GUDRENDREN-423413 format. One record per residue (C-alpha): residue number from 1; residue in one letter; x, z, y. Coordinates in nm, 3 decimals, decimal comma. Example, Ala and Ser with C-alpha at 12.3 -4.5 7.8 and 13.67 -1.06 7.14 Angstrom:
! GUDRENDREN-423413
resi	resn	c1	c3	c2
1	A	1,230	0,780	-0,450
2	S	1,367	0,714	-0,106
This chain:
! GUDRENDREN-423413
resi	resn	c1	c3	c2
1	M	-5,002	-4,619	-4,654
2	S	-4,757	-4,531	-4,408
3	N	-4,755	-4,194	-4,267
4	E	-4,896	-4,299	-3,929
5	K	-5,203	-4,502	-4,067
6	S	-5,271	-4,162	-4,274
7	Q	-5,248	-3,955	-3,929
8	I	-5,497	-4,186	-3,760
9	E	-5,716	-4,246	-4,005
10	Q	-5,769	-3,853	-4,032
11	F	-5,835	-3,824	-3,700
12	Q	-6,034	-4,072	-3,627
13	T	-6,240	-3,817	-3,932
14	G	-6,166	-3,509	-3,745
15	E	-5,941	-3,400	-3,992
16	N	-5,596	-3,407	-3,819
17	F	-5,535	-3,053	-3,736
18	Y	-5,190	-3,173	-3,654
19	S	-5,273	-3,420	-3,435
20	Q	-5,013	-3,333	-3,184
21	R	-4,733	-3,451	-3,397
22	Y	-4,886	-3,777	-3,346
23	F	-5,033	-3,827	-3,010
24	G	-4,816	-3,789	-2,702
25	S	-4,482	-3,827	-2,635
26	H	-4,176	-3,776	-2,959
27	Q	-3,861	-3,873	-2,973
28	A	-3,799	-4,191	-3,173
29	V	-3,531	-4,404	-3,350
30	Y	-3,641	-4,804	-3,305
31	E	-3,443	-5,098	-3,389
32	D	-3,118	-4,869	-3,357
33	Q	-3,209	-4,751	-3,001
34	K	-3,290	-4,359	-2,910
35	G	-3,611	-4,332	-2,695
36	F	-3,930	-4,165	-2,683
37	V	-4,263	-4,308	-2,836
38	F	-4,636	-4,244	-2,663
39	R	-4,926	-4,248	-2,844
40	L	-5,264	-4,250	-2,672
41	W	-5,660	-4,241	-2,756
42	A	-5,832	-4,462	-2,555
43	P	-6,099	-4,652	-2,743
44	N	-6,261	-4,841	-2,507
45	A	-5,933	-4,884	-2,221
46	Q	-5,959	-5,258	-2,124
47	A	-5,546	-5,219	-2,062
48	V	-5,303	-4,933	-2,026
49	W	-4,946	-4,849	-1,907
50	L	-4,706	-4,613	-1,903
51	V	-4,570	-4,508	-1,561
52	G	-4,329	-4,213	-1,509
53	D	-3,970	-4,143	-1,370
54	F	-3,834	-4,407	-1,573
55	N	-3,969	-4,730	-1,461
56	N	-4,071	-4,602	-1,082
57	W	-4,411	-4,574	-1,218
58	D	-4,505	-4,925	-1,227
59	R	-4,665	-5,188	-1,496
60	S	-4,352	-5,249	-1,649
61	L	-4,447	-5,035	-1,950
62	P	-4,837	-5,204	-2,107
63	M	-4,917	-5,022	-2,412
64	A	-4,990	-5,193	-2,668
65	K	-5,382	-5,145	-2,858
66	E	-5,419	-5,063	-3,247
67	E	-5,799	-5,193	-3,233
68	E	-5,904	-5,067	-3,554
69	F	-5,823	-4,721	-3,437
70	G	-5,858	-4,741	-3,032
71	S	-5,508	-4,608	-3,015
72	W	-5,225	-4,734	-2,779
73	K	-4,847	-4,718	-2,832
74	I	-4,517	-4,799	-2,707
75	F	-4,139	-4,701	-2,757
76	T	-3,933	-4,684	-2,507
77	P	-3,459	-4,603	-2,464
78	S	-3,583	-4,555	-2,065
79	A	-3,765	-4,203	-2,104
80	K	-3,598	-3,861	-2,131
81	E	-3,614	-3,522	-2,194
82	G	-3,808	-3,388	-1,850
83	D	-3,913	-3,716	-1,727
84	F	-4,281	-3,704	-1,545
85	Y	-4,504	-3,990	-1,687
86	K	-4,900	-4,079	-1,634
87	Y	-5,097	-4,342	-1,821
88	L	-5,210	-4,602	-1,580
89	V	-5,588	-4,695	-1,784
90	K	-5,790	-4,968	-1,709
91	Q	-6,115	-4,834	-1,780
92	A	-6,392	-4,977	-1,970
93	D	-6,544	-5,125	-1,642
94	G	-6,248	-5,199	-1,489
95	R	-6,140	-4,893	-1,277
96	E	-5,810	-4,843	-1,304
97	V	-5,684	-4,457	-1,287
98	Y	-5,393	-4,306	-1,330
99	K	-5,438	-4,031	-1,597
100	I	-5,290	-3,725	-1,732
101	D	-5,151	-3,697	-2,157
102	P	-5,432	-3,503	-2,316
103	F	-5,149	-3,433	-2,622
104	A	-4,864	-3,312	-2,311
105	T	-4,676	-3,005	-2,383
106	F	-4,592	-2,922	-2,047
107	F	-4,681	-3,037	-1,704
108	E	-4,575	-3,071	-1,368
109	K	-4,569	-2,745	-1,179
110	R	-4,991	-2,719	-0,975
111	P	-5,098	-2,864	-0,746
112	N	-4,889	-3,194	-0,922
113	N	-5,009	-3,254	-1,279
114	A	-4,786	-3,543	-1,407
115	S	-4,721	-3,492	-1,767
116	M	-4,389	-3,397	-1,889
117	V	-4,166	-3,576	-2,176
118	N	-4,161	-3,209	-2,376
119	T	-3,997	-3,151	-2,681
120	I	-4,009	-2,765	-2,807
121	A	-3,763	-2,711	-3,037
122	E	-3,752	-2,511	-3,352
123	K	-3,757	-2,160	-3,297
124	N	-3,557	-1,932	-3,528
125	W	-3,817	-1,689	-3,514
126	R	-3,731	-1,301	-3,544
127	D	-4,080	-1,093	-3,600
128	G	-4,106	-1,154	-4,006
129	L	-4,152	-0,803	-3,991
130	W	-4,419	-0,779	-3,818
131	H	-4,628	-1,079	-3,987
132	Q	-4,570	-0,935	-4,289
133	E	-4,725	-0,648	-4,206
134	K	-5,016	-0,841	-4,073
135	K	-5,101	-0,995	-4,364
136	Q	-5,082	-0,681	-4,603
137	Q	-5,309	-0,473	-4,342
138	D	-5,706	-0,488	-4,328
139	H	-5,714	-0,545	-3,941
140	F	-6,138	-0,420	-3,955
141	K	-5,967	-0,102	-4,050
142	Q	-5,686	-0,050	-3,791
143	P	-5,682	0,037	-3,424
144	L	-5,754	-0,206	-3,263
145	N	-5,706	-0,182	-2,834
146	I	-5,655	-0,480	-2,613
147	Y	-5,510	-0,490	-2,332
148	E	-5,694	-0,786	-2,105
149	V	-5,445	-0,984	-1,866
150	H	-5,422	-1,231	-1,602
151	A	-5,069	-1,343	-1,581
152	S	-5,106	-1,451	-1,245
153	S	-5,217	-1,146	-1,135
154	W	-5,062	-0,836	-1,304
155	Q	-4,750	-0,837	-1,126
156	C	-4,577	-1,072	-0,870
157	E	-4,353	-1,131	-0,629
158	E	-4,308	-1,066	-0,215
159	D	-4,460	-1,362	-0,129
160	G	-4,748	-1,372	-0,436
161	T	-4,562	-1,595	-0,651
162	P	-4,665	-1,474	-0,995
163	Y	-4,440	-1,328	-1,290
164	T	-4,292	-1,572	-1,574
165	F	-4,270	-1,493	-1,884
166	K	-3,942	-1,396	-1,914
167	Q	-4,051	-1,173	-1,645
168	L	-4,315	-0,992	-1,787
169	K	-4,047	-0,983	-2,109
170	D	-3,963	-0,722	-1,873
171	T	-4,223	-0,513	-1,738
172	L	-4,549	-0,642	-1,897
173	I	-4,417	-0,547	-2,254
174	P	-4,293	-0,190	-2,180
175	Y	-4,573	-0,083	-1,980
176	V	-4,854	-0,170	-2,254
177	K	-4,631	-0,028	-2,511
178	E	-4,550	0,313	-2,304
179	M	-4,949	0,298	-2,205
180	G	-5,043	0,274	-2,627
181	F	-5,253	-0,076	-2,642
182	S	-5,196	-0,243	-2,950
183	H	-5,239	-0,559	-2,802
184	I	-5,256	-0,747	-2,529
185	E	-5,513	-1,058	-2,452
186	F	-5,436	-1,314	-2,222
187	M	-5,719	-1,503	-2,006
188	P	-5,650	-1,823	-2,095
189	L	-5,286	-1,956	-2,026
190	M	-5,301	-2,333	-2,120
191	E	-5,224	-2,594	-1,766
192	H	-5,561	-2,594	-1,541
193	P	-5,549	-2,713	-1,195
194	L	-5,725	-2,475	-0,998
195	G	-5,578	-2,112	-0,989
196	E	-5,946	-1,971	-0,932
197	S	-6,072	-2,114	-1,190
198	W	-5,892	-1,786	-1,400
199	G	-5,795	-2,061	-1,687
200	Y	-6,116	-2,189	-1,779
201	Q	-6,134	-2,516	-1,652
202	L	-5,843	-2,659	-1,837
203	I	-5,676	-3,011	-1,852
204	G	-5,373	-2,896	-2,082
205	Y	-5,471	-2,827	-2,440
206	F	-5,124	-2,828	-2,554
207	A	-4,947	-2,701	-2,293
208	L	-4,821	-2,346	-2,117
209	S	-4,960	-2,355	-1,775
210	S	-4,621	-2,478	-1,570
211	Y	-4,674	-2,199	-1,318
212	Y	-4,563	-1,931	-1,622
213	G	-4,252	-2,051	-1,713
214	T	-4,153	-2,286	-2,019
215	P	-4,282	-2,246	-2,347
216	V	-3,985	-2,144	-2,497
217	E	-4,037	-1,841	-2,284
218	F	-4,382	-1,780	-2,343
219	Q	-4,240	-1,834	-2,707
220	E	-3,941	-1,484	-2,629
221	F	-4,236	-1,333	-2,460
222	V	-4,446	-1,300	-2,826
223	E	-4,170	-1,261	-3,019
224	A	-4,088	-0,933	-2,770
225	C	-4,388	-0,797	-2,837
226	H	-4,396	-0,825	-3,248
227	V	-4,065	-0,643	-3,228
228	N	-4,253	-0,408	-2,979
229	G	-4,542	-0,398	-3,230
230	I	-4,781	-0,520	-2,961
231	G	-4,997	-0,793	-3,063
232	V	-5,055	-1,094	-2,868
233	F	-5,446	-1,292	-2,831
234	I	-5,493	-1,553	-2,590
235	D	-5,847	-1,680	-2,442
236	W	-5,954	-2,041	-2,543
237	V	-6,211	-2,339	-2,440
238	P	-6,282	-2,537	-2,672
239	G	-6,652	-2,584	-2,525
240	H	-6,644	-2,721	-2,193
241	F	-6,346	-2,896	-1,977
242	C	-6,216	-2,988	-1,651
243	I	-6,424	-3,237	-1,442
244	N	-6,096	-3,374	-1,192
245	D	-6,096	-3,764	-1,273
246	D	-5,718	-3,784	-1,372
247	A	-5,800	-3,555	-1,663
248	L	-6,015	-3,575	-1,953
249	A	-6,312	-3,697	-1,816
250	Y	-6,460	-4,022	-1,908
251	Y	-6,091	-4,128	-1,974
252	D	-6,127	-4,464	-2,111
253	G	-6,399	-4,485	-1,847
254	T	-6,666	-4,427	-2,143
255	P	-6,795	-4,065	-2,259
256	Q	-6,492	-4,060	-2,495
257	F	-6,448	-3,655	-2,495
258	E	-6,772	-3,559	-2,359
259	Y	-7,131	-3,639	-2,479
260	D	-7,298	-4,003	-2,439
261	D	-7,621	-3,792	-2,290
262	P	-7,554	-3,759	-1,952
263	V	-7,783	-3,461	-1,936
264	L	-7,559	-3,292	-2,234
265	A	-7,184	-3,372	-2,100
266	E	-7,278	-3,209	-1,751
267	N	-7,235	-2,847	-1,736
268	I	-7,372	-2,748	-1,430
269	R	-7,316	-2,402	-1,419
270	W	-6,960	-2,406	-1,435
271	G	-6,891	-2,785	-1,285
272	S	-6,747	-2,940	-1,607
273	L	-6,753	-3,148	-1,857
274	N	-6,894	-3,041	-2,200
275	F	-6,668	-3,162	-2,515
276	D	-6,895	-3,363	-2,811
277	L	-6,802	-3,121	-3,096
278	S	-6,981	-3,439	-3,286
279	K	-6,722	-3,643	-3,278
280	P	-6,485	-3,598	-3,517
281	Q	-6,205	-3,758	-3,288
282	V	-6,302	-3,424	-3,045
283	Q	-6,260	-3,177	-3,388
284	S	-5,943	-3,274	-3,474
285	F	-5,820	-3,295	-3,118
286	L	-5,961	-2,909	-3,044
287	I	-5,852	-2,764	-3,394
288	S	-5,509	-2,876	-3,357
289	S	-5,509	-2,748	-3,024
290	A	-5,606	-2,368	-3,193
291	L	-5,332	-2,427	-3,442
292	Y	-5,096	-2,512	-3,224
293	W	-5,109	-2,185	-3,028
294	I	-5,106	-2,011	-3,383
295	E	-4,831	-2,196	-3,492
296	V	-4,564	-2,298	-3,202
297	F	-4,642	-1,968	-3,021
298	H	-4,724	-1,712	-3,306
299	V	-5,008	-1,557	-3,129
300	D	-5,183	-1,309	-3,314
301	G	-5,533	-1,439	-3,208
302	I	-5,780	-1,652	-3,009
303	R	-6,089	-1,547	-2,812
304	V	-6,313	-1,858	-2,818
305	D	-6,499	-1,853	-2,467
306	A	-6,878	-1,931	-2,391
307	V	-6,966	-1,923	-2,749
308	S	-7,332	-1,965	-2,655
309	N	-7,281	-2,268	-2,444
310	M	-7,151	-2,468	-2,785
311	L	-7,430	-2,294	-2,982
312	Y	-7,741	-2,368	-2,741
313	L	-7,918	-2,701	-2,583
314	D	-8,069	-2,515	-2,326
315	Y	-7,743	-2,257	-2,271
316	D	-7,710	-2,486	-1,908
317	E	-7,856	-2,456	-1,595
318	G	-8,074	-2,752	-1,454
319	P	-8,281	-2,985	-1,719
320	T	-8,370	-2,870	-2,021
321	F	-8,262	-3,080	-2,352
322	L	-8,413	-2,979	-2,674
323	D	-8,382	-3,158	-3,046
324	Q	-8,624	-3,389	-3,188
325	E	-8,845	-3,075	-3,306
326	G	-8,851	-2,863	-3,015
327	G	-8,555	-2,647	-3,077
328	N	-8,280	-2,519	-2,908
329	R	-8,026	-2,521	-3,180
330	N	-7,720	-2,718	-3,135
331	W	-7,593	-2,809	-3,472
332	A	-7,311	-2,969	-3,363
333	G	-7,140	-2,662	-3,203
334	F	-7,276	-2,445	-3,479
335	Y	-7,077	-2,611	-3,798
336	F	-6,769	-2,695	-3,522
337	L	-6,731	-2,310	-3,485
338	Q	-6,799	-2,290	-3,860
339	K	-6,507	-2,577	-3,941
340	L	-6,284	-2,404	-3,693
341	N	-6,321	-2,079	-3,823
342	A	-6,244	-2,203	-4,195
343	V	-5,909	-2,387	-4,111
344	I	-5,758	-2,125	-3,928
345	K	-5,886	-1,899	-4,257
346	Q	-5,765	-2,062	-4,471
347	T	-5,403	-2,146	-4,326
348	H	-5,365	-1,852	-4,133
349	P	-5,638	-1,546	-4,320
350	E	-5,410	-1,277	-4,066
351	V	-5,490	-1,464	-3,757
352	I	-5,810	-1,255	-3,550
353	M	-6,036	-1,494	-3,450
354	I	-6,306	-1,340	-3,148
355	A	-6,605	-1,483	-2,959
356	E	-6,705	-1,450	-2,678
357	E	-7,118	-1,461	-2,695
358	S	-7,396	-1,337	-2,547
359	S	-7,701	-1,433	-2,781
360	S	-7,821	-1,261	-3,092
361	E	-7,976	-1,521	-3,236
362	T	-7,708	-1,610	-3,469
363	K	-7,484	-1,423	-3,712
364	I	-7,128	-1,468	-3,535
365	T	-6,894	-1,271	-3,764
366	G	-6,908	-1,288	-4,169
367	T	-6,831	-1,544	-4,389
368	V	-6,850	-1,965	-4,344
369	E	-6,993	-1,932	-4,678
370	S	-7,267	-1,651	-4,634
371	G	-7,396	-1,864	-4,342
372	A	-7,232	-1,696	-4,035
373	L	-6,992	-1,841	-3,793
374	G	-6,673	-1,764	-4,006
375	F	-6,524	-1,520	-3,641
376	D	-6,391	-1,178	-3,714
377	Y	-6,486	-1,026	-3,363
378	K	-6,788	-1,038	-3,142
379	W	-6,767	-0,936	-2,788
380	N	-7,063	-0,653	-2,775
381	L	-7,242	-0,790	-2,435
382	G	-7,489	-0,620	-2,475
383	W	-7,366	-0,307	-2,478
384	M	-7,089	-0,349	-2,214
385	N	-7,446	-0,424	-1,941
386	D	-7,641	-0,118	-2,071
387	T	-7,294	0,079	-2,058
388	L	-7,192	0,017	-1,676
389	R	-7,571	-0,001	-1,550
390	F	-7,578	0,337	-1,678
391	Y	-7,261	0,468	-1,519
392	E	-7,344	0,256	-1,196
393	M	-7,697	0,522	-1,144
394	D	-7,763	0,824	-0,961
395	A	-7,698	1,109	-1,188
396	V	-8,058	1,194	-1,107
397	F	-8,223	0,899	-1,307
398	R	-8,019	0,902	-1,564
399	K	-8,228	1,132	-1,771
400	Y	-8,491	0,831	-1,726
401	N	-8,331	0,626	-1,848
402	F	-8,101	0,774	-2,100
403	R	-8,209	0,474	-2,392
404	L	-7,963	0,271	-2,217
405	L	-7,688	0,450	-2,371
406	T	-7,798	0,509	-2,690
407	F	-7,949	0,186	-2,772
408	S	-7,645	0,030	-2,886
409	F	-7,718	0,249	-3,190
410	M	-7,969	0,076	-3,298
411	Y	-7,785	-0,252	-3,367
412	M	-7,402	-0,163	-3,342
413	M	-7,327	-0,271	-3,693
414	N	-7,540	-0,609	-3,714
415	E	-7,217	-0,752	-3,605
416	K	-6,785	-0,635	-3,618
417	Y	-6,823	-0,598	-3,220
418	I	-6,576	-0,579	-2,970
419	L	-6,640	-0,324	-2,732
420	P	-6,520	-0,510	-2,387
421	I	-6,496	-0,362	-2,049
422	S	-6,370	-0,755	-1,893
423	H	-6,270	-0,902	-1,569
424	D	-6,568	-1,030	-1,544
425	E	-6,696	-0,698	-1,489
426	V	-6,440	-0,637	-1,159
427	V	-6,500	-0,949	-0,987
428	H	-6,740	-1,168	-0,775
429	G	-6,883	-0,879	-0,570
430	K	-6,929	-0,638	-0,903
431	R	-6,696	-0,407	-0,756
432	S	-6,424	-0,223	-0,953
433	L	-6,470	0,007	-1,247
434	M	-6,417	0,291	-1,029
435	H	-6,639	0,188	-0,763
436	K	-6,898	0,145	-0,976
437	M	-6,957	0,513	-1,060
438	W	-7,176	0,742	-0,855
439	G	-7,105	0,995	-0,634
440	D	-6,742	1,116	-0,433
441	R	-6,425	1,045	-0,508
442	Y	-6,352	1,323	-0,764
443	K	-6,699	1,244	-0,940
444	Q	-6,560	0,873	-1,008
445	F	-6,285	0,957	-1,161
446	A	-6,400	1,207	-1,355
447	Q	-6,695	0,962	-1,508
448	L	-6,439	0,726	-1,555
449	R	-6,270	0,938	-1,785
450	N	-6,580	1,017	-1,918
451	L	-6,648	0,623	-1,950
452	Y	-6,383	0,583	-2,151
453	V	-6,394	0,852	-2,404
454	Y	-6,757	0,677	-2,420
455	L	-6,568	0,365	-2,488
456	M	-6,300	0,520	-2,787
457	A	-6,544	0,716	-2,938
458	H	-6,857	0,416	-2,997
459	P	-6,804	0,215	-3,292
460	G	-6,656	-0,105	-3,272
461	K	-6,267	-0,240	-3,121
462	K	-6,170	-0,129	-2,760
463	L	-6,074	-0,401	-2,457
464	L	-5,996	-0,276	-2,078
465	F	-5,889	-0,440	-1,812
466	M	-5,566	-0,442	-1,651
467	G	-5,621	-0,239	-1,377
468	S	-5,890	-0,063	-1,508
469	E	-5,601	0,210	-1,640
470	W	-5,571	0,374	-1,334
471	G	-5,907	0,369	-1,153
472	Q	-5,779	0,054	-0,889
473	F	-6,052	0,057	-0,628
474	L	-6,043	-0,278	-0,482
475	E	-6,215	-0,531	-0,661
476	W	-5,934	-0,767	-0,892
477	K	-5,865	-1,059	-0,698
478	S	-5,691	-1,341	-0,893
479	D	-5,496	-1,477	-0,666
480	K	-5,308	-1,110	-0,566
481	S	-5,108	-0,842	-0,739
482	L	-5,273	-0,542	-0,898
483	E	-5,285	-0,265	-0,661
484	W	-4,999	-0,089	-0,799
485	I	-4,955	0,149	-0,458
486	D	-5,242	0,300	-0,593
487	L	-5,011	0,499	-0,813
488	E	-4,856	0,661	-0,548
489	D	-5,215	0,874	-0,532
490	E	-5,217	1,174	-0,721
491	M	-5,571	1,100	-0,858
492	N	-5,461	0,759	-0,958
493	H	-5,146	0,903	-1,141
494	S	-5,378	1,126	-1,328
495	M	-5,608	0,899	-1,443
496	Q	-5,357	0,627	-1,572
497	Y	-5,205	0,959	-1,701
498	F	-5,541	0,986	-1,890
499	T	-5,555	0,698	-2,041
500	K	-5,225	0,677	-2,180
501	T	-5,331	1,055	-2,381
502	L	-5,666	0,873	-2,533
503	N	-5,494	0,537	-2,592
504	Q	-5,298	0,723	-2,811
505	F	-5,543	0,992	-2,938
506	Y	-5,759	0,696	-3,052
507	K	-5,437	0,547	-3,235
508	N	-5,353	0,870	-3,370
509	E	-5,729	0,943	-3,463
510	K	-5,852	0,774	-3,794
511	A	-6,176	0,869	-3,775
512	L	-6,215	0,666	-3,447
513	W	-6,109	0,303	-3,690
514	E	-6,087	0,337	-4,025
515	L	-6,441	0,332	-4,125
516	D	-6,534	0,119	-3,779
517	H	-6,794	-0,125	-3,913
518	V	-6,967	0,042	-4,181
519	S	-7,267	0,332	-4,082
520	E	-7,072	0,567	-4,252
521	T	-6,854	0,582	-3,943
522	I	-7,141	0,829	-3,763
523	E	-7,381	1,029	-3,752
524	V	-7,544	1,134	-3,462
525	I	-7,603	1,499	-3,350
526	D	-7,847	1,452	-3,049
527	A	-7,932	1,134	-2,878
528	D	-8,261	1,250	-2,776
529	N	-8,138	1,529	-2,507
530	S	-8,204	1,292	-2,180
531	E	-8,321	1,649	-1,993
532	E	-7,973	1,791	-1,980
533	T	-7,859	1,381	-2,048
534	V	-7,612	1,515	-2,301
535	L	-7,470	1,279	-2,568
536	S	-7,354	1,416	-2,875
537	F	-7,262	1,258	-3,228
538	I	-6,986	1,265	-3,529
539	R	-6,721	0,955	-3,586
540	K	-6,577	1,009	-3,936
541	G	-6,320	0,864	-4,146
542	K	-6,262	0,828	-4,503
543	S	-6,146	1,194	-4,590
544	K	-6,462	1,446	-4,650
545	K	-6,284	1,676	-4,329
546	D	-6,193	1,378	-4,122
547	F	-6,423	1,373	-3,885
548	L	-6,427	1,418	-3,504
549	I	-6,739	1,558	-3,249
550	V	-6,811	1,412	-2,960
551	I	-7,003	1,531	-2,615
552	L	-7,051	1,384	-2,338
553	N	-7,217	1,553	-2,042
554	F	-7,381	1,262	-1,782
555	S	-7,457	1,517	-1,512
556	P	-7,287	1,680	-1,268
557	V	-7,445	2,036	-1,400
558	E	-7,177	2,228	-1,630
559	R	-7,341	2,297	-1,921
560	Q	-7,249	2,660	-2,065
561	N	-7,300	2,752	-2,386
562	F	-7,437	2,471	-2,544
563	T	-7,530	2,420	-2,875
564	I	-7,531	2,157	-3,099
565	G	-7,484	2,117	-3,474
566	V	-7,211	2,085	-3,754
567	P	-7,202	1,986	-4,104
568	F	-6,995	2,207	-4,213
569	P	-6,947	2,638	-4,174
570	G	-6,592	2,699	-4,014
571	T	-6,448	2,673	-3,687
572	Y	-6,379	2,387	-3,451
573	E	-6,142	2,338	-3,195
574	E	-6,143	2,133	-2,877
575	V	-5,887	1,866	-2,902
576	L	-5,984	1,616	-2,629
577	N	-6,128	1,743	-2,284
578	T	-6,171	1,562	-1,963
579	E	-6,193	1,807	-1,665
580	M	-5,812	1,932	-1,722
581	K	-5,550	1,935	-1,431
582	D	-5,350	1,728	-1,604
583	F	-5,597	1,400	-1,597
584	G	-5,698	1,500	-1,236
585	G	-6,007	1,792	-1,284
586	T	-5,999	2,111	-1,258
587	W	-5,975	2,287	-1,542
588	T	-5,627	2,511	-1,676
589	E	-5,815	2,603	-2,017
590	P	-5,983	2,439	-2,321
591	N	-6,259	2,528	-2,496
592	Q	-6,207	2,810	-2,694
593	I	-6,271	2,802	-3,069
594	S	-6,615	2,775	-3,174
595	E	-6,723	2,950	-3,471
596	T	-7,040	2,859	-3,658
597	S	-7,346	3,042	-3,695
598	K	-7,606	3,007	-4,023
599	D	-7,851	2,885	-3,823
600	S	-8,029	2,514	-3,817
601	F	-8,010	2,211	-3,557
602	K	-8,223	1,862	-3,681
603	Q	-8,039	1,786	-3,978
604	F	-7,768	2,022	-3,967
605	D	-7,733	2,407	-4,167
606	Y	-7,507	2,505	-3,917
607	R	-7,448	2,536	-3,544
608	I	-7,177	2,612	-3,298
609	Q	-7,159	2,701	-2,887
610	T	-6,953	2,559	-2,648
611	I	-6,869	2,421	-2,297
612	V	-6,950	2,100	-2,174
613	P	-6,807	2,011	-1,829
614	S	-6,959	1,826	-1,545
615	L	-7,022	1,461	-1,580
616	G	-6,734	1,552	-1,860
617	A	-6,668	1,467	-2,240
618	I	-6,484	1,682	-2,531
619	I	-6,390	1,629	-2,872
620	L	-6,399	1,916	-3,108
621	K	-6,199	1,857	-3,422
622	P	-6,273	2,070	-3,747
623	K	-5,985	2,361	-3,814
624	V	-6,065	2,555	-4,080
625	I	-6,373	2,461	-4,235
626	N	-6,546	2,485	-4,621
627	T	-6,671	2,169	-4,730
628	R	-6,769	2,280	-5,042
629	I	-7,082	2,357	-4,899
630	K	-7,395	2,115	-5,003
631	R	-7,578	1,998	-4,691
632	T	-7,946	2,051	-4,748
633	T	-8,029	1,804	-4,529
634	I	-7,848	1,514	-4,392
635	N	-7,939	1,163	-4,163
């Protein structure tokens, strides 16, 4: 069997995970002539012409159809690197439409969208040490603190033109390294026709948006990240795609990438079309896309967007669709996601797979063999919604709604979670994180610092959207640069310094990440103090002496002589206080070292007293303790 026939047959059965190596445009030699071969999957098209710069966009290059597989092919010596092209598709009903190449690796800069003849040369990567270390590490037991970035609006030229990855290499990487984040997560970088979609309405699943520079520049950016000890994640959208007529939508005039049933095909909520994940060719297409970004660009992980939309038939607005038994599970989506994760874990076990998923009906993280979807992490959107709702609340009412903050302790080990404070929470009238906080400007900054301590101390990995690290007041705008001018204000500058300090503190303290996903990582001291609105708990590392005591005060009243239980006798010192002057607070000296008294407190045999600042948070660490004392009561 020829290699070509083998590749197309594997594509048809959903097992060609490198289908971009067959389809699209590729350098070739035919009858001693050098040129390019173009291949396309369009099974129900009546005819297809290759049109482009190399033939004045006329019909002089009709493609030949391989009827058995529904694919089209042509070789031409006229095409050269950098030429733009499209396919003129005579669809099943006779309508003729100019279409993009679904497998193109680069496109004309928007608002135009012609595909480009583009060969990405094999790169001699310099990040071998990074990948070797990642293969040896258990990422579940490592710090994971993600800086979420929208590449178009992190920083822009004076005229509003976004930085390319060549510029971001020299600006974003040093900033992220200085701030102490472990990873950058980019909102979708693939080609999309409308910037206001933030990249979530894709047309080019194998193409870096030309808005951000060239594929080679992105390769060099990722390499520089790895050399500087920073990982790179990307968002990816395999559930739905852009509805534009010249892209994937009804490509050959029939439901090709989308569902046959128009109710299932149409995504009303997002004005897009849903991939039919039961079609083997679609599976080949999408899994090839995921592996392409992992292997060609060395990304360290993929966050799969809108997983709920792929799992449930009734997730969308509009008509409800249920299966024949009246169930709402989309088994095609379920099994596709299992297959996706299985393939990636088999080929690249160190790559981190993350699900953005909003329900609790399906096991998301865990092995496919156990019945889960196979993801490493799930965004904890319930935690995010409850937490922000609590912090937005007038402090007077917080004691009546304390469960918003403590409910997550009941389910925090159900999945392996990432705690996301993402772009979705600072846009469309939701206000910035800073603007959400109750009270005057001083109180807003105090609570923002308090929130970030709660984020860092709560079990689960971390994610923070750009600009939030210094408390940008204006809501995020995707077509404008972040408000860097804020940092000329002393309070914003102090907030940025606090975030940097907290990030480093998180990285240095194993108790905050070493046992993140096992119940032993946390012991609640007092989650019932709703009257004073103070929450206290312990985070633990593997070593018996390695633990931190976290106390968060959500009221505008300083708590003098505040009493909590501790596990061992000895002395405890304050290692973080959100109200220190360097962070924008008013304290010039930390709390004095606390010494235990032999008095019980809930399940503890010993107690200490300290001062907890108004709307502040403190973290204590054992200084000299006796761990040989046996506890009489433990939770």
